[in-house]
C-alpha positions in Angstrom: -2.9 -183.3 132.8 -2.2 -182.3 136.7 -4.7 -180.4 139.0 -4.1 -179.6 142.5 -6.6 -181.2 145.0 -7.0 -180.9 148.8 -6.1 -184.2 150.6 -7.3 -185.0 154.2 -4.4 -186.6 155.6 -5.6 -186.5 159.1 -5.3 -190.3 159.8 -1.8 -190.5 158.8 -0.5 -187.6 160.9 2.1 -189.3 163.9 2.6 -186.3 166.7 6.2 -187.0 168.5 5.8 -184.6 171.8 9.0 -182.0 172.1 9.3 -179.9 175.3 6.1 -177.8 174.8 5.1 -178.5 171.1 4.5 -182.1 169.2 6.2 -182.4 165.7 4.1 -183.9 163.4 5.1 -186.5 160.7 3.6 -188.1 157.9 5.1 -191.6 157.0 8.3 -190.3 159.0 8.6 -187.0 156.6 8.0 -183.7 158.7 5.4 -181.5 158.1 5.4 -178.9 160.7 4.7 -178.8 164.4 1.6 -177.8 166.7 2.6 -175.5 170.0 1.0 -175.9 173.1 0.3 -172.5 173.7 -2.2 -171.0 176.7 -4.3 -169.4 174.3 -4.6 -172.8 173.3 -3.0 -175.0 169.7 -1.6 -173.2 167.3 -0.1 -175.2 164.3 2.7 -174.5 161.9 2.9 -176.6 158.7 5.5 -176.8 156.0 4.5 -175.3 152.5 1.5 -177.1 151.1 -0.4 -178.3 154.0 -3.1 -176.6 156.2 -5.2 -177.2 159.5 -8.7 -176.4 159.5 -11.5 -177.5 161.5 -9.6 -180.2 163.5 -8.3 -181.2 160.7 -5.3 -181.7 158.5 -5.1 -181.2 154.7 -2.3 -181.7 152.2 -2.3 -180.0 148.6 -0.9 -182.0 145.8 -0.5 -182.9 142.3 -2.6 -185.5 141.2 -3.3 -186.4 137.2 -7.2 -185.4 135.9 -7.0 -187.4 132.8 -7.3 -190.9 131.8 -4.1 -193.3 131.8 -3.3 -194.3 128.5 -2.4 -197.2 128.9 -6.5 -198.3 129.8 -7.8 -196.2 126.9 -7.1 -197.9 123.6 -8.4 -201.2 124.7 -9.2 -203.6 121.8 -13.1 -204.8 122.5 -13.4 -207.3 120.0 -9.8 -209.1 121.0 -9.8 -208.7 124.5 -6.7 -207.1 124.9 -6.0 -203.4 126.8 
């Protein structure tokens, strides 16, 4: 079963300066940009990403049920 989780990816985000903005990437994939304005920084992030309290989050689908290959272990013979 899949469940959507909010993951903190701040430490994985890399920025590249481009005029009055910084293009943002995670593992070389563009995720949006940060604009430098007179009022401060503004974030324009792709769908599935969010900026909150100086952190960047990604909403990802993660499995919530146990992985079947580990649930039917044979306790007597030590096979899994």
